[in-house]
Every structure is written in C-alpha cells, then in structure tokens.
Backbone as a printed PyTorch tensor [residue, N CA C, xyz], in Angstrom:
tensor([[[104.3950, -36.3200,  61.0610],
         [105.0370, -36.5410,  59.9480],
         [106.3470, -35.6160,  59.8350]],

        [[107.2900, -36.4410,  59.3750],
         [108.6380, -35.6460,  59.3440],
         [108.7790, -35.2350,  57.8460]],

        [[109.5430, -34.1570,  57.6200],
         [109.6610, -33.4480,  56.3370],
         [111.0940, -34.1070,  55.8890]],

        [[110.9730, -34.4780,  54.6950],
         [112.2090, -35.1980,  53.9960],
         [113.0650, -34.0050,  53.4540]],

        [[114.3630, -34.0040,  53.6610],
         [115.3910, -33.0020,  53.1540],
         [115.7090, -33.4680,  51.7270]],

        [[115.8480, -32.5910,  50.7410],
         [116.2770, -32.9170,  49.4500],
         [117.4030, -32.0100,  49.1600]],

        [[118.4020, -32.5630,  48.4180],
         [119.5820, -31.9140,  47.9450],
         [119.9150, -32.0630,  46.5590]],

        [[120.4040, -31.0940,  45.8230],
         [120.7770, -31.3260,  44.4150],
         [122.1840, -30.8480,  44.3460]],

        [[123.0660, -31.7920,  44.0490],
         [124.5090, -31.6020,  43.9070],
         [125.0020, -32.1160,  42.4930]],

        [[125.6710, -31.3760,  41.6320],
         [126.1390, -31.6260,  40.4230],
         [127.6400, -31.6340,  40.5700]],

        [[128.2300, -32.7090,  39.8510],
         [129.7250, -32.6640,  39.7720],
         [129.9920, -33.0480,  38.3860]],

        [[131.1330, -32.4220,  37.8500],
         [131.6940, -32.6790,  36.6090],
         [133.1120, -32.6300,  36.5040]],

        [[133.7830, -33.6140,  35.7630],
         [135.2060, -33.5430,  35.6320],
         [135.6100, -32.4620,  34.6090]],

        [[136.5990, -31.7500,  35.0430],
         [137.0890, -30.5950,  34.2390],
         [138.4600, -30.9940,  33.5630]],

        [[139.2850, -31.7710,  34.1650],
         [140.5700, -32.1380,  33.6090],
         [141.0210, -33.4250,  34.2530]],

        [[142.2540, -33.9750,  34.0010],
         [142.7920, -35.1420,  34.6170],
         [142.9010, -35.1900,  36.0940]],

        [[143.0350, -33.9480,  36.6520],
         [143.2720, -33.9200,  38.0430],
         [142.1600, -33.3170,  38.9280]],

        [[141.0250, -32.9080,  38.2810],
         [140.0940, -32.3030,  39.1870],
         [138.7180, -32.3450,  38.6330]],

        [[137.6640, -32.1390,  39.5890],
         [136.3340, -31.9890,  39.1420],
         [135.8630, -30.8810,  39.8880]],

        [[134.5660, -30.3560,  39.4050],
         [133.8270, -29.2470,  40.1180],
         [132.4990, -29.7150,  40.5560]],

        [[132.2390, -29.4250,  41.7640],
         [130.9090, -29.7050,  42.2840],
         [130.1290, -28.4770,  42.6090]],

        [[128.8140, -28.3860,  42.2810],
         [127.9710, -27.2830,  42.6850],
         [126.8140, -27.5710,  43.2690]],

        [[126.3860, -26.7860,  44.2690],
         [125.2160, -26.9730,  45.0080],
         [124.6480, -25.6370,  45.3160]],

        [[123.6060, -25.1740,  45.0210],
         [122.9370, -23.8610,  45.1480],
         [123.7320, -22.9950,  44.4290]],

        [[124.3950, -21.9160,  45.0530],
         [125.1650, -20.9640,  44.2680],
         [126.5920, -21.2070,  44.6680]],

        [[127.0170, -22.2880,  45.2860],
         [128.3080, -22.6400,  45.7750],
         [128.9970, -23.5040,  44.7910]],

        [[130.3600, -23.3240,  44.4780],
         [131.0700, -24.1930,  43.6590],
         [132.4540, -24.5940,  44.4640]],

        [[132.7290, -25.9440,  44.2470],
         [133.7880, -26.4630,  45.0610],
         [134.7470, -27.3280,  44.1080]],

        [[136.0180, -27.0200,  44.0120],
         [136.9540, -27.8010,  43.2510],
         [137.2430, -29.0500,  44.0290]],

        [[137.3080, -30.2410,  43.3540],
         [137.5630, -31.5490,  44.0570],
         [138.8760, -32.0200,  43.4140]],

        [[139.6070, -32.7200,  44.3780],
         [140.8370, -33.2610,  43.9540],
         [140.5400, -34.7830,  43.4700]],

        [[140.8010, -35.0480,  42.2620],
         [140.4430, -36.4850,  41.8620],
         [141.7790, -37.0940,  41.2770]],

        [[143.0230, -36.4020,  41.4800],
         [144.1910, -36.9330,  40.8940],
         [144.9210, -37.8720,  42.0090]],

        [[145.4330, -38.8760,  41.6150],
         [146.2050, -39.7670,  42.4340],
         [147.3420, -39.0650,  43.0480]],

        [[148.0700, -38.2370,  42.3340],
         [149.1310, -37.3380,  42.8800],
         [148.6760, -36.4330,  43.9900]],

        [[147.4900, -35.9430,  43.9430],
         [147.0210, -35.0080,  44.8600],
         [147.0940, -33.5150,  44.4170]],

        [[146.3130, -32.7680,  44.9290],
         [146.2330, -31.3820,  44.6280],
         [146.3330, -30.4920,  45.8210]],

        [[147.0000, -29.4310,  45.9990],
         [147.1660, -28.6320,  47.1000],
         [146.0110, -27.7210,  47.3340]],

        [[145.3850, -27.4410,  46.1670],
         [144.3250, -26.3170,  45.9910],
         [142.8790, -26.8690,  46.2360]],

        [[142.7690, -28.2690,  46.5150],
         [141.3720, -28.7670,  46.4250],
         [141.2910, -29.9610,  47.4990]],

        [[140.1980, -30.2610,  48.0010],
         [139.9130, -31.4130,  48.9290],
         [139.6180, -32.6800,  48.1350]],

        [[140.2760, -33.7260,  48.5390],
         [139.8530, -34.9330,  47.8920],
         [138.4970, -35.4800,  48.4770]],

        [[137.8820, -36.5150,  47.8990],
         [136.5600, -36.8560,  48.5580],
         [136.5810, -37.2460,  50.0120]],

        [[137.5350, -37.9620,  50.3970],
         [137.6270, -38.3910,  51.7810],
         [137.8220, -37.1910,  52.5940]],

        [[138.6020, -36.2360,  52.3240],
         [138.8360, -35.0010,  53.1130],
         [137.3740, -34.2180,  53.1490]],

        [[136.8650, -34.2590,  52.1060],
         [135.5600, -33.4140,  52.0900],
         [134.5880, -34.1240,  52.9520]],

        [[134.5020, -35.4690,  52.9370],
         [133.4740, -36.2140,  53.8290],
         [133.8460, -35.8340,  55.3140]],

        [[135.1740, -35.9260,  55.6620],
         [135.5610, -35.7710,  57.0140],
         [135.2770, -34.1850,  57.4190]],

        [[135.3870, -33.3130,  56.5150],
         [135.1130, -31.8970,  56.8230],
         [133.6220, -31.7620,  57.1420]],

        [[132.8520, -32.4580,  56.2460],
         [131.4120, -32.2840,  56.3940],
         [130.9670, -32.8910,  57.7630]],

        [[131.5350, -34.0320,  58.1430],
         [131.2090, -34.7750,  59.4590],
         [131.5610, -34.0110,  60.5700]],

        [[132.6610, -33.2060,  60.5130],
         [133.1510, -32.4700,  61.5910],
         [132.4170, -31.1150,  61.8090]],

        [[131.7270, -30.6680,  60.7910],
         [130.9750, -29.3120,  60.8240],
         [129.8860, -29.3280,  61.7740]]])
C-alpha cells in the first residue's frame, strides 16, 4: 500500500499587485500584477522553479 502525501497551502491577496502563500512555517510573496513585480515570483515562475528543484 502506498502512502498518500497531503499538503496544506493557503494563499490570500494582500493588495492589487500581490498575494501571500503560506505552507508550514514558510511564507512566500506572489506576483499577481500584470505589470510584474521584481520582488516576487509570478505563478508560472514559481511552477518552473518547483519543477526544476
């Protein structure tokens, strides 16, 4: 029998240009602005980073 992994991730919008995601004790600022943010990953960049890890 295989063990199923479970994850709990919470995301909330903080303003017009960003959101914050939390998992365990980690917090990550997400870029959700069309203009982009230099201090945060957008969802596509985050997915690519996770796949390359």
